[in-house]
C-alpha positions, 0 to 999 in steps of 0.5 A: 849174134848172141841173145845178151848181146842183142838185149845190150844193143837193145837197151842201149839204143832205147836209152839213147833215143829215149832221152833224145826224146825226152830233150826233143819233147822238152824243146820245141820238136817232135819229141813224142815218137823218139820217146815212145819208141826209145822207151820200148826199146828199152823195155825191150832189150831189158826183157832179153837181157832178164831172160837171158839171165835166168838161162 
């Protein structure tokens, strides 16, 4: 798996987890762990994409 695909996959999963965590945070449920994990994966994916774009 190339670094570009890894970054895309991380960003996609991070986006979905962030959206689910945001919905669970607003609704009664344990949304904060999903929101924090999703945001971390999204940022990591975007950083990987930025680094691979430079090279």
